[in-house]
FIMAR-331969 format. One record per residue (C-alpha): chain; residue in three letters; x, y, z; residue number from 1. Coordinates in steps of 0.001 Angstrom, whole numbers, plus 500000, padded with zeros to 6 digits. Layout:
N
+--------+------+--------+--------+--------+------+
: kollum : nuba :      u :      v :      w : doro :
+--------+------+--------+--------+--------+------+
:      A :  ala :      X :      Y :      Z :  NUM :
...
+--------+------+--------+--------+--------+------+
END
This chain:
375
+--------+------+--------+--------+--------+------+
: kollum : nuba :      u :      v :      w : doro :
+--------+------+--------+--------+--------+------+
:      A :  met : 276098 : 731779 : 876646 :    1 :
:      A :  leu : 278805 : 733170 : 878198 :    2 :
:      A :  leu : 276785 : 735751 : 880645 :    3 :
:      A :  thr : 275487 : 731850 : 881783 :    4 :
:      A :  ile : 278850 : 730316 : 882254 :    5 :
:      A :  leu : 279761 : 733603 : 883831 :    6 :
:      A :  val : 277059 : 733717 : 886702 :    7 :
:      A :  phe : 277567 : 729853 : 887258 :    8 :
:      A :  ala : 281644 : 730915 : 887791 :    9 :
:      A :  val : 280401 : 733795 : 890173 :   10 :
:      A :  ile : 277494 : 731556 : 892527 :   11 :
:      A :  leu : 280364 : 728566 : 892418 :   12 :
:      A :  val : 283034 : 731066 : 893973 :   13 :
:      A :  leu : 280183 : 732636 : 896798 :   14 :
:      A :  thr : 279326 : 728827 : 897292 :   15 :
:      A :  met : 283045 : 727714 : 898042 :   16 :
:      A :  met : 283659 : 731187 : 900186 :   17 :
:      A :  ile : 280325 : 730283 : 902283 :   18 :
:      A :  val : 281785 : 726156 : 902948 :   19 :
:      A :  val : 285291 : 728136 : 903449 :   20 :
:      A :  leu : 282729 : 730649 : 906205 :   21 :
:      A :  leu : 280897 : 727698 : 907668 :   22 :
:      A :  met : 284115 : 726083 : 908295 :   23 :
:      A :  arg : 286162 : 728254 : 910026 :   24 :
:      A :  gln : 282836 : 730140 : 912679 :   25 :
:      A :  gln : 280831 : 726556 : 912681 :   26 :
:      A :  asn : 281378 : 727096 : 916812 :   27 :
:      A :  lys : 280431 : 731060 : 916761 :   28 :
:      A :  gln : 277208 : 732803 : 917047 :   29 :
:      A :  gln : 278126 : 735920 : 915727 :   30 :
:      A :  asp : 278337 : 734289 : 912000 :   31 :
:      A :  leu : 275237 : 732592 : 911501 :   32 :
:      A :  gln : 273508 : 735715 : 910675 :   33 :
:      A :  thr : 276009 : 736036 : 908768 :   34 :
:      A :  leu : 275350 : 732778 : 907176 :   35 :
:      A :  lys : 271623 : 733496 : 906632 :   36 :
:      A :  ile : 272202 : 736537 : 905218 :   37 :
:      A :  leu : 274967 : 734893 : 902417 :   38 :
:      A :  gln : 271951 : 732090 : 901800 :   39 :
:      A :  asp : 268843 : 734966 : 901286 :   40 :
:      A :  thr : 271678 : 736415 : 899002 :   41 :
:      A :  leu : 272435 : 732926 : 896676 :   42 :
:      A :  his : 268686 : 732237 : 896695 :   43 :
:      A :  gln : 267617 : 735933 : 895032 :   44 :
:      A :  gly : 270966 : 735209 : 892943 :   45 :
:      A :  phe : 269438 : 732167 : 891706 :   46 :
:      A :  gln : 266477 : 733153 : 891336 :   47 :
:      A :  glu : 267832 : 736334 : 888577 :   48 :
:      A :  thr : 270967 : 733983 : 887336 :   49 :
:      A :  arg : 267077 : 731681 : 886980 :   50 :
:      A :  leu : 265615 : 734228 : 884972 :   51 :
:      A :  gln : 268657 : 735432 : 882649 :   52 :
:      A :  val : 269224 : 732188 : 881605 :   53 :
:      A :  lys : 265802 : 731421 : 880270 :   54 :
:      A :  glu : 265263 : 734346 : 879010 :   55 :
:      A :  ala : 268949 : 734135 : 877428 :   56 :
:      A :  leu : 267461 : 730716 : 876115 :   57 :
:      A :  thr : 264295 : 732673 : 874823 :   58 :
:      A :  asp : 266171 : 735207 : 872251 :   59 :
:      A :  tyr : 268441 : 732378 : 871728 :   60 :
:      A :  ser : 265814 : 730521 : 870475 :   61 :
:      A :  thr : 264426 : 732664 : 869037 :   62 :
:      A :  asp : 267524 : 733976 : 867315 :   63 :
:      A :  val : 267644 : 730157 : 866474 :   64 :
:      A :  gly : 264092 : 730232 : 864612 :   65 :
:      A :  lys : 264685 : 733374 : 862876 :   66 :
:      A :  arg : 267476 : 732341 : 861369 :   67 :
:      A :  val : 266151 : 728542 : 860759 :   68 :
:      A :  asp : 263593 : 730476 : 858500 :   69 :
:      A :  his : 266045 : 732636 : 856351 :   70 :
:      A :  leu : 267988 : 729698 : 855795 :   71 :
:      A :  thr : 264833 : 727864 : 854161 :   72 :
:      A :  gln : 264257 : 730539 : 852625 :   73 :
:      A :  thr : 266865 : 730917 : 850643 :   74 :
:      A :  thr : 267387 : 727117 : 850650 :   75 :
:      A :  asp : 264317 : 726932 : 848242 :   76 :
:      A :  leu : 265059 : 730056 : 846625 :   77 :
:      A :  his : 268711 : 728414 : 845382 :   78 :
:      A :  leu : 266419 : 725208 : 844523 :   79 :
:      A :  lys : 264268 : 727500 : 842041 :   80 :
:      A :  glu : 266932 : 728774 : 840754 :   81 :
:      A :  ile : 268293 : 725746 : 839793 :   82 :
:      A :  asn : 264796 : 724077 : 838938 :   83 :
:      A :  gln : 264507 : 726321 : 836255 :   84 :
:      A :  lys : 268384 : 726644 : 834658 :   85 :
:      A :  val : 267580 : 722663 : 834608 :   86 :
:      A :  glu : 264993 : 722779 : 832531 :   87 :
:      A :  lys : 265777 : 725723 : 830239 :   88 :
:      A :  arg : 268875 : 723558 : 829584 :   89 :
:      A :  leu : 266713 : 720205 : 828967 :   90 :
:      A :  ala : 264424 : 722475 : 827220 :   91 :
:      A :  glu : 267441 : 723820 : 824513 :   92 :
:      A :  gly : 268948 : 720417 : 824482 :   93 :
:      A :  phe : 265917 : 718743 : 823426 :   94 :
:      A :  glu : 265157 : 721824 : 820900 :   95 :
:      A :  lys : 269216 : 720941 : 819119 :   96 :
:      A :  thr : 268259 : 717244 : 819109 :   97 :
:      A :  asn : 264746 : 717655 : 817096 :   98 :
:      A :  glu : 267153 : 719811 : 815075 :   99 :
:      A :  thr : 269871 : 717783 : 814414 :  100 :
:      A :  phe : 266828 : 714698 : 813477 :  101 :
:      A :  ser : 265559 : 717489 : 810975 :  102 :
:      A :  asp : 268705 : 717859 : 809233 :  103 :
:      A :  val : 269306 : 713970 : 809483 :  104 :
:      A :  ile : 265885 : 713463 : 807892 :  105 :
:      A :  lys : 266440 : 716533 : 805385 :  106 :
:      A :  arg : 269815 : 714003 : 804514 :  107 :
:      A :  leu : 268370 : 710590 : 804399 :  108 :
:      A :  ala : 265336 : 712590 : 801944 :  109 :
:      A :  leu : 268400 : 713739 : 799532 :  110 :
:      A :  ile : 270056 : 710346 : 799493 :  111 :
:      A :  asp : 266886 : 708777 : 798636 :  112 :
:      A :  ala : 266636 : 711149 : 795814 :  113 :
:      A :  ala : 270193 : 709824 : 794869 :  114 :
:      A :  gln : 269097 : 706732 : 794604 :  115 :
:      A :  lys : 266086 : 707370 : 791946 :  116 :
:      A :  lys : 268438 : 709002 : 789842 :  117 :
:      A :  ile : 270426 : 706161 : 789969 :  118 :
:      A :  thr : 267301 : 703814 : 789427 :  119 :
:      A :  glu : 266083 : 706005 : 786798 :  120 :
:      A :  leu : 269467 : 705982 : 784963 :  121 :
:      A :  ser : 269274 : 702199 : 784975 :  122 :
:      A :  ser : 265700 : 702057 : 783497 :  123 :
:      A :  asn : 266921 : 704718 : 780922 :  124 :
:      A :  val : 268689 : 701661 : 778537 :  125 :
:      A :  val : 266626 : 701477 : 775274 :  126 :
:      A :  asn : 266584 : 698018 : 774917 :  127 :
:      A :  leu : 266812 : 696494 : 771221 :  128 :
:      A :  gln : 264586 : 696636 : 769077 :  129 :
:      A :  glu : 265364 : 695704 : 766065 :  130 :
:      A :  ile : 266962 : 692115 : 764792 :  131 :
:      A :  leu : 269385 : 692980 : 762390 :  132 :
:      A :  thr : 269054 : 690349 : 759419 :  133 :
:      A :  asp : 270884 : 688496 : 757044 :  134 :
:      A :  lys : 274426 : 690799 : 756697 :  135 :
:      A :  arg : 275701 : 689736 : 753458 :  136 :
:      A :  ser : 272497 : 690952 : 751778 :  137 :
:      A :  arg : 272010 : 694234 : 753482 :  138 :
:      A :  gly : 274558 : 695815 : 751248 :  139 :
:      A :  ala : 276745 : 699039 : 751414 :  140 :
:      A :  phe : 274409 : 700989 : 753489 :  141 :
:      A :  gly : 276997 : 701209 : 757174 :  142 :
:      A :  glu : 275880 : 704485 : 758246 :  143 :
:      A :  val : 272530 : 703024 : 758048 :  144 :
:      A :  gln : 272800 : 700612 : 760132 :  145 :
:      A :  leu : 275325 : 702149 : 762635 :  146 :
:      A :  ser : 272717 : 704790 : 763520 :  147 :
:      A :  ala : 269436 : 701912 : 763843 :  148 :
:      A :  leu : 272673 : 700099 : 766398 :  149 :
:      A :  ile : 273519 : 703122 : 768269 :  150 :
:      A :  arg : 269891 : 704448 : 768540 :  151 :
:      A :  asn : 268730 : 701308 : 769986 :  152 :
:      A :  val : 271827 : 701271 : 772666 :  153 :
:      A :  met : 272930 : 704385 : 773440 :  154 :
:      A :  pro : 271408 : 707799 : 775003 :  155 :
:      A :  glu : 270600 : 710244 : 772954 :  156 :
:      A :  ala : 273503 : 712559 : 775087 :  157 :
:      A :  his : 276460 : 710174 : 774313 :  158 :
:      A :  phe : 276378 : 709890 : 770966 :  159 :
:      A :  ser : 276484 : 712505 : 767746 :  160 :
:      A :  leu : 276092 : 711617 : 764632 :  161 :
:      A :  gln : 277507 : 713890 : 761321 :  162 :
:      A :  his : 279806 : 715178 : 764266 :  163 :
:      A :  thr : 282382 : 717349 : 762757 :  164 :
:      A :  leu : 285378 : 718361 : 764790 :  165 :
:      A :  ser : 288260 : 720448 : 765355 :  166 :
:      A :  asn : 290143 : 719579 : 762146 :  167 :
:      A :  gly : 286917 : 720101 : 760164 :  168 :
:      A :  lys : 286883 : 716076 : 759421 :  169 :
:      A :  arg : 282999 : 715202 : 759565 :  170 :
:      A :  ala : 282553 : 712270 : 761162 :  171 :
:      A :  asp : 279461 : 709524 : 760677 :  172 :
:      A :  cys : 279361 : 709279 : 764239 :  173 :
:      A :  ile : 281465 : 710120 : 768113 :  174 :
:      A :  leu : 280031 : 708684 : 771008 :  175 :
:      A :  phe : 280914 : 710750 : 773625 :  176 :
:      A :  leu : 282257 : 708876 : 777284 :  177 :
:      A :  pro : 283924 : 709444 : 780096 :  178 :
:      A :  glu : 287672 : 709235 : 780692 :  179 :
:      A :  pro : 289756 : 707680 : 780621 :  180 :
:      A :  thr : 288246 : 706145 : 777343 :  181 :
:      A :  gly : 287782 : 709398 : 776230 :  182 :
:      A :  asn : 285213 : 710276 : 772912 :  183 :
:      A :  ile : 285618 : 707272 : 770215 :  184 :
:      A :  val : 284929 : 708042 : 767071 :  185 :
:      A :  ile : 282772 : 705990 : 764059 :  186 :
:      A :  asp : 283706 : 705723 : 760247 :  187 :
:      A :  ala : 280540 : 703802 : 758490 :  188 :
:      A :  lys : 282302 : 704501 : 754881 :  189 :
:      A :  phe : 283779 : 701203 : 754712 :  190 :
:      A :  pro : 284271 : 700189 : 750445 :  191 :
:      A :  leu : 282284 : 697096 : 749392 :  192 :
:      A :  glu : 282532 : 697862 : 745321 :  193 :
:      A :  asn : 285794 : 695077 : 744756 :  194 :
:      A :  phe : 284250 : 692889 : 747881 :  195 :
:      A :  lys : 280925 : 692364 : 746054 :  196 :
:      A :  ile : 283366 : 691148 : 742638 :  197 :
:      A :  leu : 285189 : 689092 : 744660 :  198 :
:      A :  ile : 281723 : 687054 : 745975 :  199 :
:      A :  asp : 279991 : 687014 : 742608 :  200 :
:      A :  ser : 279835 : 683917 : 740861 :  201 :
:      A :  asn : 279535 : 685710 : 737614 :  202 :
:      A :  ser : 283023 : 686781 : 737719 :  203 :
:      A :  ser : 286123 : 685472 : 736274 :  204 :
:      A :  thr : 289087 : 684617 : 737855 :  205 :
:      A :  ala : 291775 : 687442 : 736245 :  206 :
:      A :  glu : 288482 : 690074 : 737931 :  207 :
:      A :  lys : 288080 : 688293 : 740924 :  208 :
:      A :  lys : 291657 : 688438 : 741335 :  209 :
:      A :  asp : 292293 : 692154 : 740143 :  210 :
:      A :  ala : 289066 : 692871 : 743076 :  211 :
:      A :  glu : 291057 : 691320 : 745330 :  212 :
:      A :  gln : 294161 : 693542 : 745246 :  213 :
:      A :  gln : 291948 : 696042 : 744744 :  214 :
:      A :  phe : 289529 : 695776 : 747829 :  215 :
:      A :  lys : 293804 : 694583 : 749844 :  216 :
:      A :  ile : 294560 : 697794 : 749019 :  217 :
:      A :  asp : 291032 : 699993 : 749529 :  218 :
:      A :  ile : 291185 : 698778 : 753025 :  219 :
:      A :  arg : 294437 : 700036 : 753596 :  220 :
:      A :  lys : 293537 : 703401 : 752576 :  221 :
:      A :  his : 290633 : 703324 : 754570 :  222 :
:      A :  ile : 292857 : 702585 : 757890 :  223 :
:      A :  gln : 294953 : 705382 : 757532 :  224 :
:      A :  asp : 292447 : 708219 : 756594 :  225 :
:      A :  ile : 290628 : 707051 : 759507 :  226 :
:      A :  ala : 293889 : 707287 : 761840 :  227 :
:      A :  glu : 294731 : 710059 : 760673 :  228 :
:      A :  lys : 291298 : 712264 : 759681 :  229 :
:      A :  tyr : 289751 : 711168 : 763195 :  230 :
:      A :  ile : 292631 : 710347 : 765633 :  231 :
:      A :  ile : 292880 : 713994 : 767006 :  232 :
:      A :  ala : 295066 : 714306 : 770779 :  233 :
:      A :  gly : 292791 : 716109 : 773452 :  234 :
:      A :  glu : 289899 : 715607 : 771600 :  235 :
:      A :  thr : 289390 : 712070 : 770665 :  236 :
:      A :  ala : 290387 : 709295 : 772464 :  237 :
:      A :  asp : 293500 : 707448 : 771208 :  238 :
:      A :  gly : 292265 : 704793 : 768830 :  239 :
:      A :  ala : 289001 : 704682 : 766048 :  240 :
:      A :  val : 287113 : 702516 : 764725 :  241 :
:      A :  met : 286530 : 700884 : 761495 :  242 :
:      A :  phe : 282713 : 699600 : 760776 :  243 :
:      A :  ile : 282250 : 696656 : 757997 :  244 :
:      A :  pro : 278433 : 696745 : 758001 :  245 :
:      A :  ala : 278476 : 693389 : 756552 :  246 :
:      A :  glu : 279233 : 690479 : 759056 :  247 :
:      A :  ala : 280860 : 687943 : 756282 :  248 :
:      A :  val : 283024 : 690727 : 755437 :  249 :
:      A :  phe : 284526 : 690953 : 759092 :  250 :
:      A :  ala : 284841 : 686814 : 758753 :  251 :
:      A :  glu : 286599 : 687093 : 755537 :  252 :
:      A :  ile : 289499 : 689601 : 756880 :  253 :
:      A :  his : 290181 : 688452 : 759326 :  254 :
:      A :  ala : 290284 : 684510 : 757775 :  255 :
:      A :  arg : 292626 : 685744 : 755174 :  256 :
:      A :  tyr : 294016 : 688856 : 755495 :  257 :
:      A :  phe : 295858 : 689475 : 758331 :  258 :
:      A :  asp : 298519 : 691697 : 757464 :  259 :
:      A :  leu : 295637 : 693981 : 757478 :  260 :
:      A :  val : 294472 : 693541 : 760554 :  261 :
:      A :  glu : 297898 : 693742 : 761880 :  262 :
:      A :  ile : 297930 : 697043 : 759613 :  263 :
:      A :  ala : 294824 : 698260 : 762043 :  264 :
:      A :  his : 295958 : 696979 : 765154 :  265 :
:      A :  arg : 299371 : 699624 : 764169 :  266 :
:      A :  ala : 297653 : 702993 : 763363 :  267 :
:      A :  lys : 295343 : 702122 : 766793 :  268 :
:      A :  val : 291754 : 701062 : 763865 :  269 :
:      A :  trp : 289878 : 698442 : 765484 :  270 :
:      A :  ile : 287670 : 696827 : 762892 :  271 :
:      A :  val : 284771 : 695232 : 763559 :  272 :
:      A :  ser : 281091 : 694270 : 762663 :  273 :
:      A :  pro : 277566 : 694506 : 763673 :  274 :
:      A :  thr : 277649 : 692257 : 766291 :  275 :
:      A :  thr : 281370 : 693107 : 767455 :  276 :
:      A :  met : 280172 : 696998 : 767373 :  277 :
:      A :  met : 276618 : 695906 : 769913 :  278 :
:      A :  ala : 279611 : 694144 : 772639 :  279 :
:      A :  ile : 281636 : 697500 : 771714 :  280 :
:      A :  leu : 278565 : 700020 : 772474 :  281 :
:      A :  thr : 277315 : 697507 : 775149 :  282 :
:      A :  thr : 280045 : 698003 : 777178 :  283 :
:      A :  ala : 280505 : 701918 : 776279 :  284 :
:      A :  arg : 277225 : 702103 : 777622 :  285 :
:      A :  ala : 277873 : 700009 : 781374 :  286 :
:      A :  val : 281341 : 702931 : 781080 :  287 :
:      A :  leu : 278698 : 705900 : 781018 :  288 :
:      A :  lys : 276361 : 703558 : 784147 :  289 :
:      A :  asp : 279168 : 703148 : 785662 :  290 :
:      A :  ala : 279728 : 706789 : 785527 :  291 :
:      A :  ala : 277259 : 708339 : 786423 :  292 :
:      A :  thr : 276531 : 705508 : 789160 :  293 :
:      A :  arg : 280108 : 707139 : 790837 :  294 :
:      A :  gln : 278748 : 710393 : 790373 :  295 :
:      A :  gln : 275370 : 709712 : 792527 :  296 :
:      A :  leu : 278008 : 707502 : 794771 :  297 :
:      A :  his : 280017 : 711064 : 795542 :  298 :
:      A :  ile : 276885 : 712985 : 796266 :  299 :
:      A :  ile : 275544 : 709686 : 798300 :  300 :
:      A :  gln : 279143 : 709985 : 800545 :  301 :
:      A :  lys : 278963 : 713208 : 800550 :  302 :
:      A :  his : 275853 : 713650 : 802549 :  303 :
:      A :  leu : 276812 : 710578 : 804460 :  304 :
:      A :  his : 279766 : 712702 : 805493 :  305 :
:      A :  leu : 277618 : 715512 : 806241 :  306 :
:      A :  leu : 274913 : 712927 : 807898 :  307 :
:      A :  ala : 277723 : 711778 : 810097 :  308 :
:      A :  asn : 279204 : 715485 : 811388 :  309 :
:      A :  asp : 275097 : 715709 : 812111 :  310 :
:      A :  phe : 275016 : 712673 : 814181 :  311 :
:      A :  gly : 278425 : 713743 : 815665 :  312 :
:      A :  arg : 277177 : 716935 : 816686 :  313 :
:      A :  phe : 274847 : 715425 : 818644 :  314 :
:      A :  gln : 276818 : 713454 : 820683 :  315 :
:      A :  lys : 278493 : 716185 : 821649 :  316 :
:      A :  arg : 275065 : 717783 : 822594 :  317 :
:      A :  met : 273995 : 714864 : 823809 :  318 :
:      A :  asp : 276855 : 715378 : 825917 :  319 :
:      A :  lys : 276998 : 718679 : 827298 :  320 :
:      A :  leu : 273348 : 717423 : 828411 :  321 :
:      A :  ala : 274103 : 714482 : 830232 :  322 :
:      A :  gln : 276912 : 717100 : 831975 :  323 :
:      A :  his : 274450 : 719521 : 833208 :  324 :
:      A :  ile : 272139 : 716705 : 834591 :  325 :
:      A :  glu : 274526 : 715301 : 836645 :  326 :
:      A :  lys : 275768 : 718404 : 837347 :  327 :
:      A :  ala : 272475 : 719547 : 838469 :  328 :
:      A :  his : 271868 : 715986 : 840542 :  329 :
:      A :  ser : 275222 : 716257 : 842335 :  330 :
:      A :  asp : 273540 : 720178 : 843480 :  331 :
:      A :  val : 270535 : 718367 : 844782 :  332 :
:      A :  ala : 272864 : 716108 : 846462 :  333 :
:      A :  glu : 274465 : 718279 : 848242 :  334 :
:      A :  val : 271584 : 721055 : 849017 :  335 :
:      A :  his : 269564 : 717356 : 850761 :  336 :
:      A :  thr : 272865 : 717261 : 853013 :  337 :
:      A :  ser : 272908 : 720695 : 854139 :  338 :
:      A :  ala : 268882 : 719945 : 854789 :  339 :
:      A :  lys : 269739 : 716906 : 856417 :  340 :
:      A :  lys : 272456 : 718632 : 859233 :  341 :
:      A :  ile : 269857 : 721115 : 859578 :  342 :
:      A :  ser : 266980 : 719023 : 860263 :  343 :
:      A :  gln : 269572 : 717161 : 862964 :  344 :
:      A :  arg : 270729 : 720575 : 864363 :  345 :
:      A :  phe : 267042 : 721300 : 865574 :  346 :
:      A :  gly : 266332 : 718098 : 866967 :  347 :
:      A :  gln : 269585 : 718838 : 869050 :  348 :
:      A :  ile : 268461 : 721982 : 869524 :  349 :
:      A :  glu : 264723 : 720574 : 871315 :  350 :
:      A :  lys : 266323 : 717769 : 872580 :  351 :
:      A :  val : 268381 : 720438 : 875194 :  352 :
:      A :  glu : 267879 : 719039 : 878456 :  353 :
:      A :  leu : 268461 : 721266 : 881777 :  354 :
:      A :  glu : 270251 : 719281 : 884862 :  355 :
:      A :  asn : 270825 : 720011 : 888493 :  356 :
:      A :  gly : 274003 : 722361 : 889346 :  357 :
:      A :  met : 273844 : 722029 : 893424 :  358 :
:      A :  pro : 271317 : 721438 : 896146 :  359 :
:      A :  leu : 269362 : 724745 : 897663 :  360 :
:      A :  leu : 266952 : 726159 : 899719 :  361 :
:      A :  asp : 263131 : 725787 : 899786 :  362 :
:      A :  asn : 264047 : 722983 : 897776 :  363 :
:      A :  glu : 264483 : 724793 : 894589 :  364 :
:      A :  arg : 266811 : 723913 : 891879 :  365 :
:      A :  pro : 267188 : 726497 : 890084 :  366 :
:      A :  val : 270217 : 725905 : 888527 :  367 :
:      A :  val : 270668 : 724241 : 884667 :  368 :
:      A :  ser : 273629 : 723380 : 882368 :  369 :
:      A :  ala : 272707 : 723957 : 878858 :  370 :
:      A :  ser : 274747 : 720887 : 876736 :  371 :
:      A :  leu : 274887 : 722178 : 873692 :  372 :
:      A :  pro : 276574 : 720542 : 870421 :  373 :
:      A :  leu : 279327 : 723546 : 869671 :  374 :
:      A :  ser : 280573 : 721817 : 865999 :  375 :
+--------+------+--------+--------+--------+------+
END
């Protein structure tokens, strides 16, 4: 293009010189010959210039075509690379997503298993199988009656009959309960002999009075023995249970002997009958069930926490995947913009027009001016 401009400049200078010569030498015959020579020279120069411009344009068009081909190949290669990277990242993202969902399914399965354990624990509660008969006629068989009550209510793993404590004393029964309740000892060896005399219609008044005094002494001593033998710090609860195998005896004590009840309260010995014992055992069973439920809920809470962490990692991976997709979309948009600009350049090159520069002899118009965008 610089060569074309220089040629046009030379032609313009020569033209101006001719005009000057024509103006100065119009009336001189000898200058006509010179003018004709100059015209022939200019004509020949125009022909050569036209050929040079044509060759330059051809070379430029060829070079531009090669550059466009190279740019097209490079663009296609970059697009393929971007496509491969996007596919790879998408595949990795979907693979991680599948792993996360697999972990979620495993966690849900563990939660279902924990729920089943809770259901099994609830179904393991043994229903009462024996209906209590008249308490007064059952006599002094506290241990047998206590054993029947406990076996019908409590799970085997949470009680022990004839359990030996650390002090060497053997308890009729001990209930293994979780903290803060602790292990509770139950004594069933209640003295009923003097009470039988009290309720015997054949006994005299003196015998009944002596039996009443001895009955109070026996109960007071029995309360003291239970407190000393079966309340051990760090091993048992801070109280023990005195089981009375007859409802009538329990009612008589609470109706007539308030002092014995007060002594038992101060010694932290709980006096119970078969009916109240059933209430205590039911409460103990509820405590065990609640403790087991809390333990299972702790497991469920742990797995729910792990599940929340899995969902958190899943969200982060989805965010990263979205960023990669957005970046790939931005790269494709930029490549598309570059392709549109290249297409516009091609259109402008194809629309290059040759314009007439100045009149020539023999009706030829060889002068051209290229209007090409410089941007």
